[in-house]
C-alpha positions as CSV (number, residue, x, y, z in Angstrom):
1,M,48.3,149.5,70.9
2,I,45.4,147.8,70.7
3,V,43.7,146.7,67.7
4,V,40.1,145.3,68.0
5,R,38.9,143.4,65.3
6,G,36.7,140.2,65.3
7,K,36.8,138.2,68.5
8,T,39.4,139.6,71.3
9,W,39.7,139.1,74.7
10,L,39.7,142.4,77.3
11,S,42.7,141.2,79.3
12,I,44.9,141.6,76.2
13,L,43.5,144.8,75.5
14,L,44.1,146.0,79.0
15,I,47.9,144.6,79.1
16,S,48.3,145.8,75.7
17,V,47.5,149.5,77.1
18,L,49.8,148.8,79.8
19,A,52.6,147.4,77.8
20,L,52.6,150.2,75.2
21,C,52.4,152.7,78.4
22,L,55.3,151.2,79.8
23,L,57.4,150.9,76.6
24,S,56.7,154.0,75.2
25,G,56.2,156.3,78.0
26,C,52.8,157.1,77.2
27,A,54.9,160.1,75.1
28,G,54.8,162.0,78.8
29,D,51.4,163.8,77.4
30,K,54.2,166.0,75.2
31,Q,53.8,167.4,72.4
32,G,56.7,167.0,70.3
33,S,58.4,163.9,71.9
34,E,56.1,161.4,70.7
35,T,57.2,157.8,70.0
36,T,53.8,156.0,70.1
37,P,53.3,153.8,67.2
38,V,50.4,154.8,64.4
39,P,48.5,152.7,62.8
40,T,50.5,149.9,60.8
41,E,47.3,148.1,59.1
42,K,44.1,149.5,57.8
43,A,41.8,150.3,60.3
44,S,38.0,151.5,60.2
45,I,38.6,154.0,63.3
46,K,42.0,155.2,64.7
47,I,42.3,156.7,68.5
48,G,45.1,157.8,70.1
49,G,46.1,160.0,73.2
50,S,45.0,160.0,76.8
51,S,46.5,157.1,79.1
52,T,43.5,157.8,81.4
53,L,40.8,157.2,78.7
54,A,42.7,154.5,76.6
55,P,41.0,151.6,78.7
56,I,37.6,153.1,78.6
57,I,37.5,153.4,74.8
58,A,39.6,149.7,74.6
59,K,36.8,148.3,76.9
60,C,33.9,150.3,74.9
61,A,35.7,149.0,71.4
62,D,35.8,145.6,72.4
63,N,32.3,145.1,73.5
64,F,31.2,147.3,70.4
65,T,33.2,144.4,68.0
66,E,32.0,141.6,70.1
67,E,28.1,142.8,69.8
68,F,28.3,143.6,66.2
69,K,31.6,142.2,64.5
70,T,30.6,143.8,61.2
71,W,29.8,147.3,60.2
72,N,26.9,146.4,58.1
73,K,25.6,144.6,61.9
74,V,25.8,148.1,63.0
75,D,23.6,149.5,60.3
76,S,23.0,148.2,57.0
77,S,23.5,150.9,54.9
78,L,27.2,150.3,56.1
79,P,29.5,147.6,54.2
80,D,30.2,143.9,55.2
81,E,33.3,145.0,56.6
82,P,35.0,143.8,59.8
83,I,35.4,146.1,62.6
84,V,38.7,147.1,63.1
85,I,39.6,149.9,65.8
86,F,42.9,151.4,66.9
87,V,43.5,152.6,70.4
88,S,46.7,154.1,71.1
89,T,48.3,156.0,74.3
90,G,50.2,158.8,74.6
91,G,48.9,161.3,76.3
92,S,46.6,164.3,75.9
93,G,48.9,166.3,74.3
94,F,49.8,163.8,71.7
95,G,46.0,163.1,71.3
96,L,45.1,166.8,70.8
97,K,48.2,166.9,68.5
98,S,47.1,163.7,66.6
99,A,43.6,164.7,65.9
100,V,44.5,167.9,64.4
101,D,47.2,166.4,61.9
102,G,44.9,163.7,61.1
103,T,47.0,161.2,62.6
104,F,43.8,159.7,63.9
105,D,40.2,159.9,63.8
106,F,39.8,160.9,67.3
107,G,42.0,162.1,69.9
108,M,41.6,161.2,73.7
109,V,42.4,164.6,75.6
110,T,41.8,164.6,79.4
111,K,42.2,168.4,80.2
112,D,40.1,171.7,79.6
113,L,40.8,172.8,76.3
114,K,41.7,176.5,75.9
115,D,39.7,178.7,73.5
116,E,42.4,178.5,70.6
117,E,42.6,174.5,71.2
118,K,38.6,174.6,70.9
119,A,38.7,176.6,67.7
120,Q,40.6,173.7,65.6
121,F,37.8,171.4,66.0
122,A,35.1,174.1,65.1
123,N,34.6,171.8,61.8
124,G,34.7,168.5,64.0
125,S,33.2,167.4,67.0
126,I,34.4,167.8,70.7
127,T,32.4,165.1,73.1
128,Q,32.8,164.7,76.7
129,L,32.0,161.4,78.1
130,G,32.5,161.6,81.7
131,S,34.6,163.4,84.3
132,D,37.9,162.3,86.2
133,V,39.3,163.7,89.1
134,L,42.6,163.8,90.4
135,D,42.9,162.3,94.2
136,I,45.7,163.4,96.5
137,G,46.7,159.8,96.9
138,V,48.8,158.2,99.6
139,N,49.8,154.5,100.2
140,A,47.2,152.7,102.6
141,A,50.5,152.1,105.0
142,N,51.0,155.7,105.3
143,P,50.1,157.2,108.8
144,I,48.8,160.4,107.2
145,A,45.5,158.8,106.5
146,K,44.7,158.7,109.9
147,V,46.7,161.2,111.4
148,K,46.2,164.1,108.6
149,P,43.6,162.9,106.3
150,N,43.1,166.4,105.1
151,L,45.6,169.1,103.9
152,T,45.4,172.7,102.7
153,T,46.5,174.1,99.5
154,E,49.3,175.7,101.2
155,E,50.6,172.4,102.3
156,L,50.3,170.5,99.3
157,V,52.2,173.5,97.5
158,A,54.9,173.3,100.1
159,I,54.9,169.5,99.7
160,F,55.0,169.3,95.8
161,S,57.2,172.2,95.6
162,G,59.8,170.6,97.8
163,K,59.5,173.1,100.8
164,V,58.2,170.4,103.1
165,K,60.6,167.6,102.8
166,T,59.6,165.3,105.8
167,W,56.2,163.5,106.9
168,K,57.5,164.9,110.4
169,E,58.0,168.7,109.0
170,L,54.1,168.4,108.3
171,D,53.0,167.2,111.5
172,P,54.7,165.9,114.5
173,A,53.1,162.8,115.0
174,L,54.3,161.7,111.3
175,P,57.4,159.6,110.9
176,D,60.5,161.6,110.2
177,R,61.1,160.1,106.4
178,P,61.6,161.6,103.6
179,I,58.3,162.2,101.5
180,V,58.6,161.1,97.8
181,V,56.5,163.4,95.7
182,A,55.3,161.6,92.4
183,V,53.7,164.0,89.4
184,R,53.0,163.1,85.8
185,D,55.4,164.9,83.3
186,L,55.7,168.1,83.5
187,G,53.2,170.2,80.9
188,G,51.0,167.5,80.3
189,G,47.1,167.5,81.1
190,A,47.4,166.3,84.8
191,S,49.8,168.5,85.7
192,E,48.6,171.2,83.5
193,V,45.2,170.0,86.3
194,F,47.5,170.1,89.0
195,D,49.0,173.3,88.3
196,K,45.7,175.5,87.5
197,A,43.9,173.9,90.6
198,I,47.1,174.2,93.2
199,M,50.1,175.3,92.3
200,K,49.4,178.4,90.8
201,G,52.7,178.6,88.9
202,T,54.5,177.8,91.8
203,P,57.3,174.8,90.4
204,I,57.6,171.4,91.4
205,S,60.3,170.0,92.9
206,P,63.2,168.9,90.8
207,E,63.4,166.3,93.3
208,A,59.9,164.9,92.6
209,L,59.4,161.8,90.1
210,Q,58.3,162.8,86.8
211,I,56.1,159.5,86.2
212,P,55.4,158.7,82.4
213,S,51.6,157.0,82.5
214,M,48.8,157.7,85.1
215,G,49.1,154.1,85.8
216,A,52.7,154.3,86.7
217,L,51.8,156.8,89.2
218,G,49.2,154.9,90.7
219,G,51.9,152.4,90.9
220,K,54.6,153.9,92.5
221,I,51.8,155.1,95.2
222,M,51.1,151.4,95.6
223,D,54.8,150.5,95.7
224,N,56.1,152.9,98.7
225,A,54.7,153.8,101.7
226,D,56.2,157.5,101.7
227,T,55.0,158.5,98.2
228,I,52.6,161.2,97.2
229,G,50.9,162.3,94.3
230,Y,48.0,163.5,92.1
231,V,46.1,160.6,90.8
232,S,43.1,159.9,88.2
233,S,40.1,158.9,90.7
234,G,39.6,155.9,88.5
235,L,42.5,154.2,89.7
236,V,42.0,155.3,93.5
237,N,38.4,153.7,93.1
238,Q,39.9,150.6,91.1
239,N,42.2,150.2,94.2
240,P,40.4,151.2,97.6
241,D,42.9,149.0,99.7
242,K,46.1,150.3,98.3
243,I,45.8,154.2,97.3
244,I,43.9,156.7,100.0
245,P,42.6,159.9,98.9
246,L,42.9,163.0,101.3
247,S,40.5,166.0,101.6
248,V,41.8,169.2,100.0
249,D,40.8,172.4,102.4
250,G,38.7,170.0,104.3
251,I,36.9,169.3,100.9
252,A,36.8,164.8,100.4
253,P,36.6,163.8,96.9
254,T,33.4,162.3,97.2
255,L,30.7,162.1,94.0
256,E,28.9,164.6,95.9
257,N,31.5,166.9,96.4
258,I,32.8,166.3,92.6
259,N,29.6,167.0,91.2
260,S,28.4,170.1,92.9
261,G,32.3,171.3,91.8
262,K,33.4,172.0,95.4
263,Y,36.3,169.3,94.8
264,K,38.3,171.5,92.4
265,I,40.8,169.2,91.0
266,G,39.0,167.8,88.7
267,R,39.0,167.0,84.3
268,P,36.6,166.2,81.6
269,L,37.2,162.7,79.6
270,L,37.2,164.3,76.3
271,L,37.2,162.9,72.4
272,L,38.3,165.0,69.7
273,S,38.2,164.9,66.1
274,K,39.1,168.0,63.5
275,E,36.3,166.8,60.9
276,K,32.9,165.7,61.3
277,P,33.0,162.5,62.0
278,D,31.9,159.8,59.0
279,A,29.2,157.5,59.2
280,K,31.6,154.7,60.9
281,Q,33.2,156.8,63.1
282,Q,29.3,158.4,64.5
283,K,28.1,155.0,64.9
284,F,31.0,154.0,67.5
285,L,30.8,157.8,69.3
286,D,27.0,157.1,69.6
287,Y,27.6,154.0,71.1
288,L,30.1,155.3,73.8
289,Q,27.9,157.9,74.9
290,S,25.1,155.2,74.7
291,D,24.3,153.5,78.2
292,K,26.2,150.8,77.3
293,G,29.2,153.3,76.5
294,L,28.7,155.0,80.1
295,K,28.5,152.3,82.0
296,V,32.1,151.5,81.1
297,V,32.8,155.0,82.2
298,E,31.2,154.5,85.7
299,D,32.2,150.9,86.0
300,L,36.2,151.7,85.7
301,G,35.6,154.3,88.1
302,Y,35.2,157.4,86.1
303,I,32.0,159.7,86.3
304,P,29.7,159.3,83.2
305,V,28.4,162.3,81.8
306,A,24.2,163.2,82.5
307,R,22.1,162.1,79.4
């Protein structure tokens, strides 16, 4: 949980995001299993959902609060009250559900919405702040980065389904060690994106490690030289010497290939509200879409939406 009120420090915010991810398991991005706390004090704006999007929103909330302090300094027509923005992780499924049921003013979601999901926000708002891609990431010490830096879709399906179990099976020049497959919780936003782009219905290996947050998944790759997983490009960009992205079907996850759509394992960064945002919510939404807000998206390693 992050509550931004008055003067705070970004480090506290980000530590809070991480702590909640570890303690609550980010609710596994699944609906119906959330353990994420809801606001316990009056907040101006309540936001919950994706653990990928949470650090972006938390940083913007911190910057917004530091700059304005009270709502009347944002707009003179608003009351002279402290700005209090509550940000909570819990996964894309939780973000979607909590926005629909009104637990939160905005839900953070990092996946393409189905038509029936979009319909639930017909009277509210769907705002895209940027894009993320899922890199096929390996530990920097893994020789695959030099021996076989490109994997085909068929090879990825074989690895993630458990058909190929050792690195040597993948290529004779690689070590005869077990491949450790790491994925997000099945049924969540990231797993849905990966299934649509790569697996296409082929089940993930029952031996795969299901990791409760994207940050923890990136950490698993950094901690174990034999781990492979799909990880947010933002985390890869923040840890360039620790996580190495592989190409897929000859397409590297470069900015050019991402923007052109050639690299296909992508997802939007969305903020959803069931009802039309009120004056305070709209001011913060405007800030998120401003140059200041989109710079945070870029600074944290993601691709801001074009203005």
